[in-house]
C-alpha positions, -999 to +999 in steps of 0.1 A: -156-181+196-149-179+158-112-172+147-119-151+114-152-131+112-158-111+080-184-083+085-203-071+052-215-035+058-198-014+084-225+007+096-239+011+131-247-028+136-216-040+116-194-017+133-208-025+167-201-063+162-165-054+151-160-031+182-176-055+206-157-086+193-125-065+194-129-054+228-138-088+241-116-113+218-086-094+206-071-125+189-099-127+166-093-119+130-119-092+117-123-083+081-148-057+070-162-052+037-182-023+022-189+006-002-177+034+020-139+038+019-141+065+047-157+042+072-133+011+063-103+034+067-114+050+100-121+012+114-085+003+101-069+033+115-085+027+151-076-009+150-111-022+151-107-043+121-075-062+105-082-059+068-109-040+044-120-043+011-149-038-014-181-061-010-178-071-047-140-085-040-144-099-007-124-126+002-137-156+023-106-175+027-103-188+064-135-168+074-156-192+098-183-164+103-196-142+079-220-113+089-242-096+066-252-061+078-269-042+049-302-032+041-324-063+037-328-060-001-293-058-005-286-085+020-304-113+004-281-108-027-250-106-005-259-136+012-265-155-023-230-144-033-214-153-001-230-191-001-218-193-040-185-184-031-162-212-035-138-199-010-164-202+017-154-232+040-178-263+044-183-255+082-184-215+080-216-201+088-234-171+074-258-147+093-275-114+090-289-086+111-320-076+091-354-068+107-374-089+081-366-125+087-391-146+063-381-132+031-344-135+038-345-172+049-367-182+021-343-166-002-311-185+015-331-216+014-333-218-024-294-223-023-277-256-021-255-245+009-286-230+028-276-251+057-248-228+064-271-195+068-290-187+098-311-156+102-306-132+130-321-099+140-305-078+169-330-057+185-303-031+190-307-005+164-309+032+166-320+061+144-283+071+144-265+053+114-230+047+103-199+033+117-192+064+139-222+056+160-214+022+166-206+010+202-187-019+214-215-021+241-245-019+217-256-054+223-251-056+259-287-064+274-303-063+239-324-091+226-311-110+194-339-129+178-325-163+157-345-176+131-333-210+121-347-230+093-351-267+089-320-273+069-298-259+096-277-280+123-285-278+157-248-273+168-247-243+142-275-227+158-259-232+192-229-217+180-247-185+167-265-181+200-233-183+219-218-157+196-245-132+203-246-140+240-208-134+242-216-098+231-238-095+262-271-101+241-302-121+251-314-146+226-345-161+215-353-186+188-384-185+167-395-195+132-388-165+107-426-160+098-435-158+136-408-132+139-421-112+112-456-111+127-442-102+163-418-072+150-446-059+127-465-048+158-434-041+182-411-024+158-423-018+124-458-002+135-441+023+158-419+036+131-448+039+108-468+058+135-436+079+142-433+090+103-471+098+104-470+117+136-441+139+121-461+143+089-490+156+110-469+184+124-451+191+091-482+193+072-498+219+098-468+240+096-471+242+059-508+252+061-499+278+087-517+263+119-487+264+138-462+289+151-432+294+132-410+282+164-429+253+169-398+236+184-404+259+216-436+237+221-419+203+216-414+182+248-399+148+256-430+131+246-428+142+211-388+135+210-392+098+224-424+090+202-409+103+169-372+096+173-371+064+154-386+084+121-349+095+118-340+062+108-327+053+074-355+057+047-335+030+025-337+004+053-374+011+061-386+011+024-371-023+021-386-035+053-422-022+045-419-041+011-406-072+024-431-075+056-460-058+039-488-078+046-480-078+085-472-043+086-507-035+069-527-056+091-508-037+124-516-003+107-552-013+102-554-024+140-538+010+147-564+030+128-592+010+146-577+020+180-577+057+171-612+055+156-622+039+191-605+066+211-619+093+188-655+077+194-651+076+232-643+112+231-672+121+211-696+103+232-684+113+265-675+151+261-680+166+295-664+138+321-646+116+298-646+087+321-647+063+291-615+080+279-600+077+314-607+040+314-590+035+280-558+054+292-559+032+323-561+000+305-533+012+281-512+024+309-517-010+328-508-030+296-476-010+289-465-014+324-468-052+321-448-052+290-416-035+302 
């Protein structure tokens, strides 16, 4: 285990890292840097972290693992700043937790100390944000995708993998571009679909096509399907920009599927055997994935 961990951004993921490490490895020194004094003060009061400060004035002296847990655009700037900091030791590692990896890795690889950065993506987020929603068990049983590049050392990748697994996570190692292609379908498309579905209901309300108490007509299906639409708009704005091509391709495939389903309903209005077959195939595919 690392001896001194510095976390940049004490939100849901950064806070959960600190809580998880504190519970499992109480001897590890934890420093947190952020822009919200209230979050940092709360973490200090609770004993979750040992030291706190602003990101701009962060000290990396003695840090052997720096974790950047901010929206992706900000993360790239912070990663570059950390790698340029003379206080960062030659064996210290830097990781992030962003859900877009190719742009982040390419940005880090432009730095002369790129070998010290290893991209990571914990598949453990939530629509709830902030340190107050963090949990010491957030990564228990969750997947963490690690996206090393050719400048990384095998031993460093292994150390990062062991770190996440020590928090209860399951790890997989893939190239950054492969990661972005896959999560555009498994993570990014679901968010866009959820947002679009909420907008459909909202527009119907605005046009008078829904009862005023539409909440009485909302069940678990709508709640489950649209939960992620409550996520951070700032974070998802960055994701949609940095994984743009993959997400647009996934959206096109979604549009094609909806068009096919509509066509099946139009061609078989009475018995809907074709629609039933479509839904059966979807159920089998979903049951096979999870």
